[in-house]
ZAMARGU-4260 file (C-alpha; in steps of 0.2 Angstrom, whole numbers, plus 5000, padded with zeros to 4 digits):
<rodrens>
0) 4868/4924/4807 | 4876/4906/4814 | 4868/4900/4829 | 4875/4887/4842 | 4866/4868/4841
5) 4863/4857/4852 | 4866/4841/4841 | 4874/4838/4823 | 4855/4834/4816 | 4851/4852/4822
10) 4862/4860/4812 | 4855/4865/4793 | 4862/4853/4779 | 4873/4863/4771 | 4881/4871/4786
15) 4887/4857/4794 | 4905/4858/4788 | 4908/4873/4796 | 4904/4870/4814 | 4912/4859/4827
20) 4909/4850/4842 | 4914/4861/4858 | 4908/4856/4876 | 4893/4848/4872 | 4886/4860/4862
25) 4891/4861/4840 | 4896/4879/4839 | 4902/4889/4819 | 4923/4886/4816 | 4927/4902/4815
30) 4945/4908/4811 | 4958/4915/4822 | 4956/4932/4815 | 4938/4932/4818 | 4934/4949/4826
35) 4923/4940/4840 | 4938/4931/4844 | 4952/4945/4843 | 4938/4954/4854 | 4938/4938/4866
40) 4955/4937/4869 | 4959/4956/4873 | 4947/4955/4887 | 4953/4939/4894 | 4968/4949/4895
45) 4962/4963/4902 | 4953/4950/4915 | 4968/4943/4918 | 4979/4959/4922 | 4963/4963/4933
50) 4966/4950/4943 | 4980/4949/4945 | 4978/4967/4952 | 4967/4964/4964 | 4976/4949/4969
55) 4992/4963/4974 | 4981/4974/4982 | 4971/4961/4993 | 4990/4954/4998 | 4994/4972/5002
60) 4978/4973/5012 | 4982/4958/5019 | 4998/4966/5028 | 4990/4984/5034 | 4977/4974/5043
65) 4991/4964/5051 | 5000/4980/5055 | 4984/4988/5062 | 4981/4973/5073 | 4998/4972/5079
70) 4998/4990/5082 | 4983/4988/5093 | 4989/4972/5103 | 5004/4986/5108 | 4991/4995/5117
75) 5000/5011/5112 | 4988/5022/5107 | 4987/5032/5090 | 4997/5047/5088 | 5010/5041/5108
80) 5025/5034/5104 | 5034/5019/5117 | 5050/5024/5124 | 5061/5014/5138 | 5060/5019/5155
85) 5076/5028/5156 | 5070/5042/5144 | 5056/5046/5153 | 5064/5049/5169 | 5076/5058/5157
90) 5061/5067/5152 | 5052/5071/5170 | 5068/5078/5173 | 5071/5089/5160 | 5050/5096/5163
95) 5058/5104/5176 | 5067/5113/5168 | 5053/5119/5157 | 5047/5116/5138 | 5058/5109/5125
100) 5060/5129/5116 | 5061/5135/5135 | 5076/5124/5138 | 5084/5127/5121 | 5084/5146/5125
105) 5090/5146/5140 | 5105/5137/5131 | 5109/5148/5120 | 5109/5161/5132 | 5120/5150/5143
110) 5134/5152/5133 | 5132/5169/5128 | 5132/5174/5147 | 5145/5162/5149 | 5158/5170/5136
115) 5153/5187/5142 | 5158/5182/5162 | 5175/5177/5155 | 5179/5191/5145 | 5173/5202/5161
120) 5183/5193/5174 | 5197/5193/5161 | 5196/5212/5159 | 5193/5214/5181 | 5209/5204/5184
125) 5220/5216/5172
</rodrens>
């Protein structure tokens, strides 16, 4: 097995031609198709892909956190909707006449009753 050496003198004489100096250490010189280098390239690509995904998620988290902070600053509790004063007054007026379902039922019945009343009035006049 080839080792990493601190100095050229520590490398055995017969192997010195197969070593090169990288970052202050003498390491074995490997061909580009060596399995170690191929695995290293694969791992480096996977690491870069994972880092870019993490970066994208961090950006998304920051955006969502900003949305939450702005929602908290608005003092509108979750599940509520801010409406204009005119809409709130209209809603208060409508509440006097019942719930939304009751009002819808009354409007449907009104159209039917109005048509019946007109028919009766026409028959009476004839």
